[in-house]
C-alpha positions in Angstrom: 0.0 0.0 0.0 1.4 3.4 -1.0 2.1 5.7 2.0 2.6 9.4 2.2 5.9 9.8 4.2 7.5 12.9 5.6 11.2 13.2 6.3 12.4 16.0 8.6 15.9 17.2 7.8 18.2 16.8 4.8 21.4 15.6 6.3 22.9 12.3 5.1 20.4 10.2 7.1 17.4 12.2 5.8 18.5 12.1 2.2 19.2 8.3 2.5 15.8 7.7 4.2 14.0 9.7 1.5 15.7 7.9 -1.3 15.1 4.4 0.0 11.4 5.1 0.9 10.7 6.7 -2.4 12.4 3.8 -4.2 9.7 1.5 -2.8 7.0 3.5 -4.5 5.9 5.7 -1.6 5.1 9.4 -1.8 8.0 11.1 0.1 8.2 14.8 1.1 11.4 16.1 2.7 11.4 19.3 4.8 14.6 21.3 5.5 14.6 24.3 7.9 17.7 25.9 6.3 17.9 27.4 2.8 20.0 24.6 1.3 20.1 20.8 1.4 22.8 18.8 3.1 22.6 19.4 6.9 26.0 19.6 8.3 27.4 18.8 4.9 26.1 22.0 3.4 28.3 24.4 1.4 28.4 28.1 0.9 30.0 30.3 -1.7 31.4 33.8 -0.9 31.0 36.9 -3.1 34.8 36.8 -3.7 34.9 33.3 -5.1 35.5 30.8 -2.3 33.4 27.7 -1.9 33.5 26.1 1.6 32.2 22.7 2.8 30.7 23.5 6.1 31.2 20.1 7.8 32.6 16.7 6.8 35.9 16.7 4.9 37.3 13.2 5.4 36.1 10.8 2.8 36.7 7.4 4.4 35.0 4.0 4.0 34.5 4.6 0.2 32.9 1.2 -0.2 30.1 2.0 2.2 29.3 5.3 0.4 29.5 3.4 -2.9 27.0 0.8 -1.7 24.4 3.6 -1.4 24.7 4.5 -5.1 24.8 0.8 -6.1 21.4 0.3 -4.4 20.0 2.6 -7.0 21.9 1.2 -10.0 24.4 4.0 -9.9 28.1 4.6 -9.1 29.6 7.5 -7.2 31.6 8.3 -10.3 28.3 9.0 -12.1 28.1 12.2 -10.0 31.7 13.2 -9.0 35.3 12.4 -9.5 37.0 10.8 -6.5 40.7 11.3 -6.1 43.1 9.6 -3.6 45.1 12.0 -1.4 48.8 11.3 -1.1 49.8 11.9 1.5 46.5 11.0 3.1 47.4 13.6 5.8 50.3 15.2 7.7 50.7 15.1 11.4 52.6 17.9 13.1 54.3 17.0 16.4 56.4 19.1 18.7 59.6 17.6 17.3 58.7 17.1 13.7 56.1 15.9 11.2 54.8 12.6 9.8 53.3 12.2 6.4 50.9 9.3 6.0 51.3 7.8 2.5 48.4 6.5 0.4 50.3 3.4 -0.5 50.0 0.7 2.2 53.5 -0.6 1.7 54.9 2.8 2.1 52.9 3.2 5.3 54.3 0.0 6.5 57.9 1.2 5.8 57.1 4.4 7.7 55.9 2.4 10.8 59.0 0.2 10.6 61.3 3.3 10.4 59.6 4.9 13.3 59.6 1.8 15.5 61.6 -1.4 14.6 59.2 -4.3 14.2 56.1 -2.0 13.8 55.7 -2.9 10.1 54.8 -6.5 11.0 52.7 -5.3 13.8 50.8 -2.9 11.5 50.0 -5.9 9.3 48.6 -7.8 12.3 46.7 -4.8 13.4 45.1 -4.2 10.0 44.3 -7.9 9.6 42.3 -7.8 12.8 40.8 -4.4 11.9 39.7 -5.7 8.5 37.8 -8.5 10.2 36.1 -6.1 12.5 35.3 -3.8 9.5 33.8 -6.6 7.5 31.7 -7.9 10.3 30.9 -4.6 11.9 30.1 -2.6 8.8 28.2 -5.4 7.0 26.4 -7.1 9.9 26.3 -5.1 13.1 25.5 -1.7 11.7 22.6 -2.8 9.6 20.5 -3.9 12.5 17.5 -1.7 13.7 18.5 -2.6 17.3 15.1 -3.1 18.7 16.3 -6.1 20.6 19.5 -8.0 21.5 18.0 -11.0 19.8 18.8 -9.4 16.4 22.5 -10.2 17.2 21.8 -13.9 17.9 23.2 -15.7 14.8 26.0 -18.2 14.4 28.2 -15.7 12.5 27.9 -13.0 15.1 28.3 -15.4 18.0 31.4 -16.8 16.4 32.7 -13.2 15.9 31.9 -11.9 19.4 35.3 -12.5 21.0 37.2 -11.3 18.0 35.3 -8.0 17.9 36.9 -7.0 21.2 33.8 -5.2 22.5 35.0 -5.4 26.1 38.6 -4.2 25.4 39.2 -0.5 25.3 40.8 1.1 22.3 43.7 2.7 24.1 44.8 -0.7 25.6 44.3 -2.4 22.2 46.6 0.0 20.3 49.3 -0.4 22.9 49.3 -4.1 22.4 50.8 -3.4 19.0 52.8 -0.1 19.2 54.9 1.7 21.8 56.2 4.7 20.0 54.2 7.8 21.1 53.7 9.1 17.5 52.3 5.8 16.3 50.0 5.6 19.2 48.6 9.0 18.5 48.3 8.2 14.8 46.3 5.1 15.6 44.2 6.7 18.3 43.2 10.0 16.8 40.3 8.8 14.5 38.2 7.7 17.5 38.2 11.3 19.0 35.2 12.0 16.8 33.3 9.0 18.0 32.7 10.9 21.1 34.9 9.6 23.9 38.6 9.3 24.8 40.4 6.2 23.4 40.3 4.6 26.8 36.4 4.7 26.8 35.9 3.4 23.2 35.6 -0.3 22.5 38.5 -1.8 20.5 35.9 -2.8 17.9 36.5 0.7 16.4 39.9 -0.2 15.1 37.7 -0.8 12.1 38.0 2.9 11.5 41.8 2.6 11.0 41.1 0.0 8.4 38.3 2.0 6.8 40.6 5.1 6.7 44.2 4.2 6.5 44.0 0.9 4.6 41.2 1.9 2.2 42.6 5.3 1.8 41.7 9.0 2.3 39.9 10.4 -0.7 38.5 13.7 -1.9 35.4 14.3 -4.1 36.3 17.0 -6.6 34.0 20.0 -6.0 33.8 19.2 -2.3 31.9 17.1 0.1 28.6 18.7 -0.9 28.9 16.7 -4.2 27.8 13.7 -2.2 24.7 15.3 -0.8 23.9 16.8 -4.2 24.2 13.3 -5.7 22.0 11.8 -3.0 19.4 14.5 -3.6 19.4 13.8 -7.3 18.8 10.1 -6.6 16.0 10.8 -4.1 14.4 13.1 -6.7 14.7 10.5 -9.4 12.7 8.2 -7.1 10.0 10.9 -6.7 11.0 12.7 -3.4 9.8 16.3 -3.2 12.1 18.7 -1.4 11.2 21.8 0.5 13.7 24.3 1.9 13.1 27.1 4.4 10.5 24.7 5.7 10.5 24.8 9.5 8.7 21.8 11.0 7.1 23.2 14.2 5.0 20.3 15.4 4.3 16.6 15.0 0.6 16.3 15.5 -0.6 13.1 17.3 -4.1 11.6 17.0 -4.9 8.4 18.8 -1.2 7.5 19.3 -0.6 8.0 15.6 1.4 10.8 14.0 -1.3 12.2 11.7 0.4 15.4 10.4 3.2 17.9 10.6 2.8 21.6 11.1 5.3 23.3 8.7 5.6 27.0 8.5 2.1 27.3 10.3 0.5 24.9 7.7 -0.8 21.5 8.8 0.0 18.7 6.3 -1.3 15.1 6.7 1.1 12.1 6.5 1.0 8.3 7.1 4.5 8.0 8.4 7.1 10.4 9.8 10.9 9.9 9.7 12.8 12.4 11.8 16.3 13.0 10.7 16.3 16.2 12.8 18.1 16.3 16.1 16.5 13.5 18.2 16.4 15.6 21.4 14.9 18.6 19.6 12.3 16.3 17.9 11.2 14.9 21.2 11.3 18.0 23.3 10.1 20.7 20.8 7.9 18.8 18.3 6.2 16.2 20.4 3.8 16.5 23.3 5.5 15.3 26.5 3.4 12.2 26.9 4.7 10.8 23.6 8.4 11.2 24.1 10.7 8.2 24.3 13.0 9.9 26.8 12.9 12.7 29.4 15.4 15.5 29.9 17.2 13.5 32.6 18.0 10.8 30.1 19.7 13.2 27.7 21.6 14.8 30.5 23.2 11.4 31.3 24.2 10.6 27.7 27.8 11.0 26.6 28.0 13.2 23.5 30.6 13.5 20.9 32.4 16.9 20.6 31.3 20.1 19.3 34.0 22.1 17.5 35.2 25.6 16.7 35.5 26.1 13.0 37.0 28.9 10.9 36.4 29.3 7.2 39.2 31.4 5.7 40.1 32.7 2.3 43.7 33.7 1.8 44.7 36.0 -1.1 47.9 34.0 -1.8 49.1 30.4 -1.6 50.4 29.0 1.7 53.6 27.0 1.3 54.3 23.6 2.9 50.6 22.9 3.7 48.9 19.6 2.8 45.2 19.0 2.0 44.8 17.5 5.6 47.1 18.5 8.5 46.7 17.5 12.1 48.4 19.7 14.7 49.3 17.4 17.5 52.1 19.2 19.2 50.2 18.9 22.5 49.0 16.0 24.6 46.1 14.0 23.1 44.9 12.7 26.5 44.9 16.2 28.0 42.7 17.6 25.2 40.3 14.6 25.2 39.9 14.8 29.0 39.0 18.5 28.7 36.4 17.6 26.1 34.8 14.6 27.8 35.6 14.8 31.5 36.3 18.4 32.5 34.0 19.9 29.8 35.9 23.1 29.3 37.8 25.0 26.7 41.2 23.2 26.1 44.3 24.6 27.7 46.7 23.1 25.1 44.5 22.4 22.1 45.0 20.1 19.2 43.4 21.1 15.9 43.0 20.2 12.3 43.5 22.2 9.0 41.9 21.3 5.7 43.1 23.1 2.6 41.1 21.6 -0.3 42.5 24.2 -2.7 45.7 22.1 -2.7 43.7 19.5 -4.6 40.8 21.3 -6.1 41.5 24.7 -7.8 37.8 25.4 -8.2 37.2 26.1 -4.5 39.2 29.3 -4.4 40.1 32.1 -6.8 43.3 31.7 -8.8 46.5 31.8 -6.6 44.4 31.9 -3.5 43.9 29.4 -0.7 40.7 27.9 0.9 41.4 26.9 4.5 39.2 25.3 7.1 40.4 25.3 10.8 38.7 22.9 13.2 39.3 22.5 16.9 37.3 19.8 18.8 35.6 21.3 22.0 33.2 20.1 24.6 29.5 20.5 23.8 27.5 22.9 25.9 30.4 25.1 26.9 30.3 28.9 26.9 30.7 30.3 23.4 31.6 33.9 22.7 33.4 35.9 19.9 36.2 36.7 22.3 36.9 33.1 23.2 36.7 32.1 19.5 39.2 34.8 18.6 41.7 33.8 21.3 41.9 30.3 19.9 41.9 31.5 16.3 45.1 33.5 17.0 46.7 30.4 18.5 45.9 28.3 15.5 47.1 30.9 13.1 50.4 31.3 14.9 50.9 27.5 14.9 50.0 27.4 11.2 52.6 30.0 10.4 55.2 28.2 12.4 54.6 24.9 10.6 54.4 26.3 7.1 56.9 29.1 7.3 54.3 31.6 6.1 54.4 35.1 7.5 51.7 37.8 8.1 48.8 35.4 7.4 46.4 37.7 9.2 47.1 40.4 6.6 46.4 38.0 3.8 42.9 36.9 4.9 40.2 38.2 2.5 37.3 36.0 3.9 36.7 34.9 7.5 33.8 33.3 9.2 33.6 31.4 12.5 31.2 28.6 13.6 30.9 27.0 17.0 28.5 25.8 19.7 25.9 28.5 19.3 25.8 28.0 15.5 25.2 24.2 15.8 22.3 24.9 18.1 20.9 27.6 15.8 21.3 25.8 12.4 20.7 22.2 13.4 18.9 22.4 16.8 21.8 20.3 18.0 21.6 19.2 21.6 24.2 21.3 23.6 25.6 22.3 20.2 27.2 18.9 19.5 28.8 18.5 16.1 29.1 14.7 15.8 26.2 13.1 17.7 26.2 10.5 20.5 29.4 8.9 21.7 30.0 5.3 20.6 30.9 4.1 24.1 30.1 0.6 25.1 27.1 1.7 27.2 25.7 3.6 24.2 26.1 0.9 21.6 23.5 -0.9 19.5 20.3 -1.5 21.6 21.6 0.9 24.2 21.4 3.9 21.8 18.2 6.0 21.6 15.6 3.9 19.8 15.0 4.1 16.1 11.3 3.8 16.7 9.0 5.9 18.9 7.6 3.5 21.5 4.4 5.4 22.0 3.6 6.6 18.5 3.4 3.7 16.0 4.3 5.5 12.8 7.2 7.8 14.0 10.8 6.9 13.4 14.1 8.5 14.1 17.3 8.4 12.1 20.8 10.1 12.2 23.8 10.4 14.4 21.9 10.2 17.8 20.4 6.8 17.0 21.7 3.6 15.4 24.3 2.9 14.1 26.0 6.1 15.2 28.0 9.2 14.1 29.9 9.7 10.9 28.9 10.0 7.2 28.7 6.2 6.3 26.8 5.3 9.5 24.4 8.1 8.9 23.7 6.9 5.3 23.1 3.4 6.7 20.9 4.9 9.5 18.6 6.4 6.8 18.3 3.1 5.0 17.4 1.2 8.3 14.8 3.9 9.2 13.2 3.8 5.8 13.0 0.0 5.9 11.5 -0.1 9.3 9.0 2.7 8.4 7.8 0.8 5.3 7.5 -2.5 7.2 5.4 -0.7 9.8 
């Protein structure tokens, strides 16, 4: 039976849910509160010729993204050109730098040179991580997680011990490597999963495989090329898109979501899929008696970081800067503790620089540079222009020191900051988080916020605050799961 389905929000999970639901012949309408599609992966273009990706910039797990396109008889290359980055990224330490090559054999040689014997240990680490990747990304993440019984199968039971769910990631990395630089290199990807390495299950070594072994890529034209491609596919299936469409209320009639109020207009639907922030959806769009969780529940959750971002246009090229650069001159544990434990602005911050104009000349005017600075910070902390500027100056000085560039402040012709307040305003993000709910053991699978509203039979949730978790590939998978469950319902 054909259903009229509403999707709230156009991030990766919303675009995915809309495409899969429409593919099955349903009438799908997607509502986006902002003026452009893409959620955190939106882009903006300045009057003086710079095009900035607002959010994601690491193209990892290309096979998972490719599988979305394959489900619609397409390939990613039908929509954009994907190029490998070599080096994948550069890490800046207090006593030197480390470039991570695209070629695995060269990476192995780098490990061996840094720590005798680490080449073979990297092989063993990646073999283990590949197993976790194949089981985790093909079996675990595709479950709707209504019950632990979904995980009762011979294959998963056989895999349980090898997945290291009860071993923490920090301890796991140290089984293989002792050199501080290699430890930091292997640990840094899990920062964005929402907890310190000591609080993340060793299962997530799968990220090292999905990134380092499968490579770091760049879609020419920027990350928004992915969301544009997903929108095209959803439209081909029949999805209708509405921007500047603020969903104000989910109307309930006899424990059924009967309609949405959008820009003061009531529109009837058979099914609602909320890709909007889960907390916002429940506390602002639903009557209290129909919420899955109360405020106390959300206060006890562990959230992934927010971040301070600067979008910068420089009127000349910056020497000695790679596409991706990680500034890790300071202590990783200190910074992560100040994000997750102390919940304060960092005293000795780490940060990341993306310079896509090193790869893609179309994102900046000729002989100019497009630069994106990002510093992970605790969600919910005080956010002011004065605080932002203080950290901006520190990041610029460290960028100058690393590259040898001088007077960078005088060469800026575009500058925009983005932080906790903006995540709240643009995405209704709980405490201004940027990356969703932490993938700690106590917030894994069935222990995440439910994909299904337990009191309203036709309301479903998708995105980084529910299963399978934060990140671009998991969000795409989340949309597929939500659409499947909504259609079954």
